[in-house]
C-alpha positions in Angstrom: 0.1 0.1 0.0 2.5 2.5 -1.3 0.3 5.6 -1.0 -1.2 4.9 2.4 0.0 7.0 5.4 1.8 5.1 8.2 -1.0 4.3 10.7 -0.1 3.1 14.3 -2.4 1.7 16.9 -1.1 1.7 20.5 -3.3 -0.8 22.2 -3.1 -0.9 26.1 -5.2 -3.6 27.9 -5.9 -3.2 32.0 -6.8 -6.0 34.2 -6.5 -4.1 37.4 -5.0 -5.7 40.2 -4.5 -9.1 38.3 -1.3 -11.2 37.6 1.0 -9.4 35.5 1.9 -12.9 33.8 -1.7 -13.4 32.8 -2.1 -10.0 31.4 1.1 -10.5 29.4 -0.4 -14.0 27.9 -3.5 -12.4 27.1 -1.9 -9.4 25.4 0.2 -11.8 23.4 -3.0 -13.9 22.4 -4.6 -10.8 21.5 -1.7 -9.5 19.2 -1.4 -13.0 17.5 -4.9 -12.6 16.7 -4.3 -8.9 15.3 -1.6 -10.5 13.0 -4.2 -12.6 11.3 -5.8 -9.7 9.9 -3.0 -8.7 7.3 -1.6 -6.0 9.2 1.8 -4.8 8.5 3.1 -5.5 12.3 1.9 -6.2 15.7 4.6 -6.1 18.3 4.7 -5.8 21.9 5.5 -2.3 22.9 9.0 -1.3 24.2 9.5 0.9 27.2 13.1 2.0 27.3 16.1 0.4 28.7 15.6 -2.9 30.7 17.1 -3.1 34.4 20.8 -3.9 34.5 21.6 -7.4 34.8 18.9 -8.7 32.9 19.2 -10.4 29.5 17.1 -8.2 27.4 18.6 -4.9 26.2 15.1 -3.1 25.9 12.1 -3.6 28.6 8.8 -5.0 27.0 5.6 -3.6 28.3 3.6 -6.7 29.0 0.2 -5.3 28.3 0.8 -2.9 25.4 1.2 -3.3 21.9 1.9 -1.4 18.8 0.1 -2.3 15.5 1.2 -0.7 12.2 -1.7 -1.2 9.6 -3.6 0.5 6.7 -6.1 3.3 7.8 -8.7 1.0 6.3 -8.2 -2.0 8.8 -9.0 0.2 12.0 -12.5 -0.9 11.8 -11.7 -4.5 11.6 -8.9 -4.3 14.4 -11.6 -2.4 16.7 -14.2 -5.1 16.0 -11.6 -7.9 16.8 -10.7 -6.3 19.9 -14.3 -6.1 20.8 -15.0 -9.5 20.0 -11.9 -10.9 21.8 -12.5 -9.0 25.0 -16.2 -10.3 25.2 -14.7 -13.7 25.5 -12.2 -12.6 28.3 -12.5 -10.3 31.3 -10.5 -7.5 29.9 -11.7 -3.7 31.0 -10.9 -1.2 29.8 -9.3 -1.2 26.5 -7.3 2.3 25.5 -6.3 2.7 21.8 -4.2 5.6 20.6 -4.2 6.1 16.6 -1.3 7.8 15.1 -1.3 8.7 11.6 1.8 11.1 10.5 1.4 13.9 12.9 -2.1 13.4 13.7 -3.4 11.3 16.7 -6.6 10.5 18.6 -7.1 8.6 21.6 -10.3 6.3 22.8 -11.0 4.1 25.6 -13.7 1.8 25.9 -14.9 -0.7 28.3 -15.9 -3.8 26.0 -18.2 -5.2 28.3 -20.7 -2.3 28.6 -20.0 -0.7 25.1 -22.5 -1.5 22.5 -21.7 -2.4 19.0 -23.2 1.0 17.9 -21.2 2.8 20.3 -18.0 1.1 18.8 -19.1 1.9 15.4 -19.3 5.7 16.4 -16.0 5.5 18.1 -14.4 4.1 14.8 -16.2 6.7 12.7 -14.8 9.5 15.2 -11.5 8.0 15.0 -11.4 8.0 11.2 -13.0 11.5 10.8 -10.5 13.2 13.1 -7.6 11.4 11.2 -9.1 12.7 7.9 -9.0 16.4 9.0 
């Protein structure tokens, strides 16, 4: 998609006071499902340098991912997230969309947000980025 602007979604999952290992596992499961949508990439977010003495050179954020994709796939990704979270106890989901120098942030609770509200959210994101 050579004429498409670079679009990135920063997706943050929150389980409140739950087990970080469980949250990491769930985030990786969601990332794997998103990769099936033909996105350019879906990677765990990096949070700077890892603590001294650890094997990794970078700190991986266990509940966040960065998805690079064509803007036309945003509705599909949001729909996938809603369906995925309806099958799991994840709440809320934070999404930050970055296209060039434009960005918009949205947060929703997939357990209480209706499909119509999700469609409005996606439309708002797309409209903001089209300006």
